[in-house]
Every structure is written in structure tokens, then in C-alpha cells.
N, C-alpha and C positions, 0 to 999 in steps of 0.2 A: 248301476250295479245290477246285477242279475239278482231274480227274487231269490233264488237256491243259495245263495251265498249271504243273503240278509240275518237268517238265524245264528249262523256262524259268526259272522261279524259282531253281531248283538253279543253273545257269548263271549266273545274275547274283550268286547269293550268292558263287560261286568267283571271279568276275571281279573284283568290287569287294572284296573283303576281302584279296586276296594282294597283298603288296608286290612291284612289278617290279625294284626295285633289287636285294632278297635271299631273295625266296621267302616271308617272314615274312607274318604279319596286321599290317594295316593299318585305322585306321577307313574305312568308307566313303565319307565327306566328305573324304578327305585323298588325295593321289596317293602319298604314301610313308609307312611306318611311322616312327614317332620317331627309331627307329636310324639309318635310313638318312637322314634330315632332318640327324641330328647329324653325318653324314659329309659334308655338304655346304657348303662355304665362299663366300658372297657373295663377289663381286669389286665393291670399293669405289672402284677408280680408272678412269678414262678413257683410253683410249689414241690416240695420235695416228698415223693410217697412217703418213705421211711419215718417221717417225724410229722410231716404236715407243714414245716419251717418254710417260709418263704423269703426269697429274695428279687431283687431287679436285676435283670440280666444286662440292663444299659450301666447301671451306676456298680455294678459288682458282678462283672462280666466272669472273674475265676471263683465265684462262691460255689457253683455246682461240683468244681474240681475237689472242694473240701469235704464233701458230703460224702459218704465210703458206699451206703448200698442203698439202693433204690432207685427210682427214676425221676426226671423232670416231669413235672405236670402242667402243660399250659392250658389256661382256661379263658375263653375268649371275652365272656363278659360278666359282671356280679349279679350273685342270686339276689335281686330284687327288682322294684318296679315291672316292666314289660317281661323282661326274661322270666320271672318267676310266674310271671302268669303263662306264660309260654308253655314252662315244664309241667305246670299243673294241669293245664289243658291237655297237651300233649299225652300224660301220662294218665289221668283220670277221667278226661270227659271223650276221650275216645278220636281226638282232632287230629288225625294220622298226617293230614297234609300240613301241618306246622312242623314236620320234622324237614321239611322244605327250607321253610323261615329260619329253624334252628340252623341248617346247614349255612346260610346265609349270612347268619349273624357269625359263626364261625369265620366263615370268610372275610368278611369286613373287619373283624376286630382281633382276630388273634394274632400274636405277636411272633409264631413259628405255625408252620403250615407242612403239611405231607409233600415229600417229590415226587416225580412220576412215577419211581421206581418203589417207593416205597409199598407197605401194605397196610391197610386200615383194617381191624380185628375189633367188632364192637363188644363191650363187656357185656355177658351175658345176663338172664334174668333166671330165677330159678323155675322149676316147673310149676310150682303153685302160681307163682306171681304170672305167669303166662297164660294158664288156666282162667285166671281172674280178669285180667287184659284182654288177652286174645292175640297180644301182639308184645315185643320188646322193644321202647322206643330209643333203646340205643343202637338197634339193629336197621330202624329206620331213618334216625340222623346219619348213620355212616353210610349206608346206602345214597342217600341224596347226597352226601358230600362225596362219595366215589363216583357218582355219575357227573358231576359239578365239574368235579378236578380231573377226571379219567385216569385215578388211580385203583388198584384192586380193592375188594372187599372179600374178606374172606371171615366166614362164621366158623373161627377154630375152638372156640373156648364152649364148655359147658358148666352150669352149676348146681352146686347141690341146694334143696331148699334151706333156709336159715331165718333166725329171726328176721323182722325189718331192722334196720339201722336206725328209725326215726325213736328219738326219745332216750338212745343207747348214751353213755358219755364215750369219750374218745377212747379210752382203753377197752372197755366193753365194744367197741366198734371194731377194731384191730382184733379183737379174738373172735367175735363173732362171723368175720370172714375167711379166718385162718383155716387153710384146708379145703375151700370150697367150690375150687374151680380145676377143673383139667381139661386134658383136651377132646374135642368132640368126636366121638368114634375111632378114638386113636389115631386122628389125623394128624400128620406131619405138617412141621413148621417149614417153608421152603427157605433152603439155604442160602446164608448171607445176606438176609432184607432185614431193614429196619421197619418196624411195625409201630404204630402209631394205636394205641388203646382209646376207644372212642366211648365216650360216657356223657349223660346231660349232666351230671351235678359233681363237683369235689365239693367235700367236706374235711375230712380228717385225711382223706387220699388213702384209707387203708383197702378200700377195695381194688385202687391202682396198682397198689401195693402187692398186694395178694395174687392179683391176675397176672401181672406183668413177672413173677417169678417163674409161674408154669411156660410161660413162652421165652423166657431164657433158658430154663432148663432143657427146654426142647429144640434149642437151635436157633434161637433167634439172635441174629448179630447185635441188635441193641433195640430198645423200646422206650417210646416217650409218649406219655400221655395226654389226651386230648378232649376237654368238656367242652361244652356249651357254657356253664355258669361254675362260679366257683361260691360255696357259701361261707361266710365268713364264722369265725367261733369268736365269742364276747365274752370274757370273764368267765371261761369255764365252761359255757354254755353254746349249743347249736343254735344259731337265726338266721 
């Protein structure tokens, strides 16, 4: 082996065998180590944006047709264990490389995925949030997913600043995001396309519901939500 190739190969060794979840060793062809994969629970229900109601597309395939307004939202994994850690590190620790891990989790676990002619649209963050973090984690996840799948990623939406959703009730969350989305710089939605709204977490699904309305009104043929995680509600609380 040429000496000039040694540093590059050593770098490749370290980058390809360290698990981004725990820092332990992983196989070169796996994106997580076996332990971290065990700490990842797939989400096996689809959620309806208008109400947050869930249904199983396998056992109740016709359920979506019974729900009047809103969109279907697919979440790859549940917001606990490793996925929760990934979301928090990506959002608050500046570990932007974890967007690629999030994209792999979506590809490995989601019950539905975009097709080649579909368009990804990240759910935008408000200006204040962007200034605080320096980036929008949903934009990073959408970019990593688009690159991995070879589909288009279009940053079509902007968002007015609003209160954080943390700590708000279901009703307050829906009111908090009503009317905060708009098309970015008067951009146009490509005619006849199916759009996938990309976000990191779905809880009450109110953010997805509000954002999808703008895209549908602007001419999108249809919209589906796709998030990395779903955060369950228990006894009226967000957990």
C-alpha cells in the first residue's frame, strides 16, 4: 500500500466502524450497531393530520378514506430510546451529521416512502429558531433523504415566529401553528406533483396539517407527511 493512501484509509476505517448512536463499533455495511438498533422501535400506525387519530394501514386499509380533511402522516420510529436521543442531539447539540442517520432510519423503518417523481418539502422553522440553532433540522433530514433516494428536495415554505409547541395542550398546539406558514418568496408549487412534507417529530400532527394546507391551496396534487419519529400522547399529556 502506498504511504500516501494510508491517512485516507485510516480515516475511512474510523468513519465507517464507529456507531453514531453510542460511539461503539458497528459493521461497515450497517448504519448503527446491533445495540442501537435494539433501541429503535418502528412506528406501525399512520396518523391523520386533522385529528391526530391513528390507524393501521394493514388491518384497516380503508380507514384513510373515511377521514374527511387532512393528510396521512407516516413516522418511521417512535420517539423513545435512540431516536429520541438522535432528535435531541440534532436539534440542540449542533450534531448536524445525524441528519444522515435520521434519513437512514426513515429508509429502514417507514411503511411508505417517496417515489422518484415525488418532491420533498421540509417543514420550516421560524426565523428566531433559525437564529438560535443556525439551521433547520428538518431541512437537513430532507436533504439527506433526497440525496439518498435521488428525489427532488424543494424549500418551498417559510414560517412566521410563534410560541414553542413544548408544554402546550393539543388545542393550543393547533391554534399556535394556524396561519404561520406561507410560500417562501412567492415560489410556485410544481404542477401535478405529490409532495412529502418532512419533519423530525410528529405529536398532535397540527404542524403538518397547517403546512399541508398551504401546499394544497398552491396547487400540489396531493401531500403526505413523513417524519423521523412519532411522539405519543398519554392521558392528555405529551410524552
